[in-house]
C-alpha positions as CSV (number, residue, x, y, z in Angstrom):
1,E,-32.8,-33.8,5.2
2,N,-30.3,-32.5,2.6
3,C,-30.0,-29.2,4.5
4,V,-26.2,-29.3,5.3
5,I,-24.2,-26.4,6.6
6,L,-20.6,-26.5,6.1
7,K,-18.6,-24.9,8.5
8,M,-15.2,-23.5,7.5
9,K,-12.4,-22.8,9.9
10,Q,-11.3,-19.3,9.9
11,L,-8.1,-18.6,8.4
12,N,-5.8,-15.8,9.8
13,I,-4.5,-14.4,6.5
14,K,-3.2,-10.9,6.3
15,A,-2.3,-8.8,3.3
16,M,-1.0,-5.3,2.8
17,V,-1.7,-3.6,-0.2
18,W,-0.8,-0.1,-1.7
19,A,-2.7,1.9,-4.7
20,A,-2.4,5.2,-6.2
21,V,-5.5,7.2,-7.5
22,M,-6.1,10.6,-9.0
23,L,-8.8,12.2,-10.9
24,G,-9.4,10.2,-14.0
25,R,-6.4,7.8,-13.5
26,K,-5.7,4.6,-11.3
27,G,-2.2,3.6,-10.4
28,P,-1.2,-0.1,-9.7
29,L,-3.0,-2.1,-7.0
30,V,0.4,-3.7,-5.3
31,V,0.4,-6.5,-3.0
32,L,3.3,-5.9,-0.6
33,E,5.6,-8.2,1.1
34,Y,3.9,-8.7,4.6
35,P,6.5,-7.7,7.3
36,G,5.1,-9.6,10.2
37,G,6.8,-9.1,13.4
38,K,5.2,-7.1,16.4
39,G,2.4,-5.0,15.1
40,G,2.8,-6.3,11.6
41,G,3.7,-2.9,10.1
42,M,6.5,-1.9,7.6
43,N,9.5,0.1,8.6
44,A,10.6,3.3,6.7
45,E,13.1,1.1,4.7
46,Q,10.6,-1.3,3.5
47,Y,8.2,1.6,2.9
48,I,10.6,3.4,0.7
49,S,11.8,0.2,-1.3
50,Q,8.3,-1.4,-1.8
51,V,6.2,1.5,-2.3
52,L,7.9,4.9,-2.9
53,D,10.7,3.7,-5.0
54,A,9.2,0.7,-6.6
55,H,5.8,2.2,-7.5
56,L,5.0,5.7,-6.5
57,K,7.9,7.4,-8.5
58,L,6.9,5.4,-11.8
59,F,3.3,6.3,-11.4
60,Y,4.1,10.1,-10.7
61,D,6.3,10.2,-13.7
62,Q,3.6,8.7,-15.9
63,V,1.1,11.2,-15.0
64,E,3.4,14.2,-15.4
65,L,1.3,16.1,-17.5
66,E,-1.9,15.5,-15.5
67,R,-0.6,16.2,-12.1
68,R,-1.3,19.8,-11.7
69,G,-2.8,20.2,-8.4
70,V,-2.0,16.7,-7.1
71,V,-1.6,16.2,-3.4
72,F,0.2,13.2,-2.1
73,Q,-1.6,12.0,0.9
74,Q,-0.7,9.1,3.4
75,D,-1.8,8.5,7.1
76,G,0.2,8.7,10.1
77,A,2.0,5.2,10.1
78,P,5.5,5.5,11.7
79,S,7.0,4.3,8.4
80,H,5.3,7.2,6.7
81,N,6.5,9.8,9.2
82,A,10.2,8.8,9.4
83,K,12.8,11.2,8.5
84,Q,14.3,9.2,5.7
85,T,10.9,8.5,4.1
86,K,10.3,12.5,3.9
87,Q,13.6,13.2,2.0
């Protein structure tokens, strides 16, 4: 009689996060501003300001002595492949 199954309404919450890792070292786990809009992705300017300039450069500088052989990888998202991102 006390068997009650609570049913929760599903929420449509989206989050975008970025992280950096390398052998023996973890960078920050950063919750980014979710841009929303069509497709919900970031444009190149947002990616540069929120990720590359704000977090990647700092992490890269902190691991300067350890980064021999480090390879920077990212997926094929349009913001990653934009001309201004590759400069």
